[in-house]
N, C-alpha and C positions, 0 to 999 in steps of 0.2 A: 348155846340155845338149843333146846330139844327138838325144835321144828324149824322149817324155813321161816324167815322173819315175817312174811305176810300172813302165813297160817298162824303163827304164834300170836300176832296182834289180833287176828280174827277170833281166836279162842278166848283171849283175855277180854275182848269187847263183847263176847257172846253173839258174834255175827252168825246169822242163820246160814246153814249149808244146804245146797240143793244137790240132789243125786239123780243120775240117770242109770237105772239098773237094767242090764241086758239079760232078759230071760226068754228062752225059747225063740230067739230071733226078734223079740219085741223089746223096745226100750221103754221102760216105765219111769215116769217122773215121780220123785218122792222128796219130802222134806225130812231132814235128819239133823236135829239139834245135836251139837257136839256135847259129849259128857263133860262135867266140870273139869277144869284144868288139873285139879288134884288127883283125879282118877286116871288121867292119861298115862299110858305106859312109857312114853318118851320117844326118842328118835326112831324113825322108821315106821311107826305104827300110830294109828289114831282110832279112838273109840268114839262112835256116834250111836245115838239111840236107834235101835232097829225100827225102821218104818212099819207102821201098822195099817192093816186093811180096815175097811169100814166096819167089819165084823169085830174089830178089836184084836184080831190075831196078827202076829208078826208076818210081814211079807216073806213068803218062803223062798229062800235063795240058797243054793248049795255053795259049799266052799269053792273058791276059784271063780265065782261070778264076776264078770267085768262090770265096773262101776265108774262112772265119771262124776267127779266132785267139783262143784263150782261155788264161788262166793264173791261178794263185792266188798271192797274195802275203800271207803271214800268214793272217788270217781273211777277207781280201777277195778277191773274184772279179772279174776284168777280162776283157773281150772286145771285139773290134772286127772290123768287116767289112773285108776286103781283097781284093786280086786278084793274080794271078800276072803279074808284069811281065816275067819271063824267067828264064833259068837261067845259072849261072856254074860253071865248073870250079874245084873247090877245089885248093889247093896239094897236091902229091904226098904230103906228110907226112900230110895228112888224108884225101885220096882222095875220090872221089865227086863229086856235084854239089850246088850250093846253089840254092834257089829265092829269087828276089828278090820281096819282098812290099812293097806300099804300106802305109805307116803313117800314121795320123791325127796331127794336131798335139797332141791332148790326149786323155786317157782318164779316165773316171769309173768308180768301182766300181759293179758291178751291184747292184740291189736285187731282192729276191725278188718276182716279179710274182704277183699273185693271192693274196698272203698276207693272211689275215684275223685280226684280233685277237679272241680269244675270251674273254679273262679277264673282261670286264665284262658280257657278255650271254649266254653259253651256260651254262645251269643245268640239271642239276647240272654242275659243271666236268668237262671232258673229261680222262680219265685215260689215261696211257700207262705201260706197263711196259717197262723196257729193261735190257740186260745187255751186258757186254763180250764182244767176239769176239776171239779170238787173244791171250788174256792180259789182265791187268788185274784189275779188281774181280771177285770171285767172288760169284755170287748175282744175284737179280733185284731191281731197285729200281723205285720208282714216282715219277712226276712228274705235274704238272698242265700240260696244253697251254695256252699263252697265245696262240699264233698258229700257223697252219699254212698250207701251200700244197702244190701238187703237187711242189715241190722240197725241202721240209723242214718242220721243226717246231721251235718254241721251247718248252722245258720249264722250269717252275719246279721246282728240285730242292733238297732240304735242303743247307745249306752243309757239313754234316758228311760228306757223301759226294761232293759235287761235285768235290773235288780228285782223286778216283780216276778221273776221266774227263778226261784231258788233251786238248788240241786235237790232232786227228788220230786219236784213238782210234776204232776201228771198233766199232759197236754193233748189236745187234738190237733191234727195237722191236715191241711188241704194243700197238696202239691200239684201245681199245674205244669205238665210236661211239655207244653207247646200248643200252638194253634191246632184246633181240630181234635185234640186228645181230651178224653174225659179226665177231670181231676181225680187224683187219688186221695182217699180219706183214710187216715191212719191214726192210731193212738201211740203215745210214747211217754217217756220220762226224761227229764233233764238230768244229764249225767256229768256235764262239765261246763265251765264258764271261763273263758280266757279273755282278759282285758288286753287291749292294745294301746301302747303308748302313743300319744299324739294322734289318735284316730277316733272318730266318733262312733265306732262300732265295737261290739263285743261278740265273740264267737261262742255260741251256745251249742253244745253237743247233746243231741236227743237220740236215745235208743228206742227203737220201735217195740211195742208190746207184741209178744208172740212172733219174734223175728223169723223170717224164712217161710212163713205160711200166708195163705190168703191170696186172692186175685190181685189186690193192689200191689203187693210186694212183687208178684210175678211180672206185672206190667212195668214196675219200676226197674227191675233188673234187665228186662228186655230193652228198655230205654237206655240204661247205662251201657249195655253192650253195644248198642247201635251208635251211641255217641263216641264210645271208645274207638270203634272202627273208623268213624269219621276223622277223629283226631290222628289216628295212625296214618290214614291216607294223606291227610293234610301235611303231616310231618315229613312223609316220604316225598311229596311234591316239592316241599320247601328245600329238602336236602338235594333233590335232583337239580333244582334251579341254582342252588349255590355251587354245586359241582360243575354245572354248565358255565357259570361265570368264571370259575377258576381254570377251565380248560383252555 
């Protein structure tokens, strides 16, 4: 196989690639469709269409520019660090230029960093209200947050309504962090749905739009850090009590 399996499948499926191009200390986001598989040079390198500015000119990037490439395959998110090895002129039928990027030998799906499991230790349970955006289920539903991070939340939702939120569905969320705290209002997309045997709930994974930015996400992460400190103190007290019994 000329590429890591996930990247090979993405190329065959025509999956869009996203780039983060580091220029002069600034990270520029860019869309970069991969060139057709038959044009790809093979193991170690990848051709993508050179991103264009609004003027129609190619984004100017010198050889060696650091580039982060990311893409989604099903419910999994992949990313790898690369660099610009050079440019190539595409055949006249396609027009434009291609960027030549370095590709690692293997890829692993990304895990959500900083995600905390809440189900077993946050009491009362953290509730979230959510609703479909752009069509789908009408009305506001409620779920219990089982884990959350700056990039998303996992909600336990009744099976009777979980099917109304297919993977890819855009949703709005209202997360209440506790008494006296203002609710957070966020947007996201359904990324996963896990059924549980002999349980009336389905776990829906929702990734936030523009993760890591905005006042709501900042408040959310402060809440998570606060709750984590509470959990650590509680576990230490429990451990001290158990050691006292054994003494």
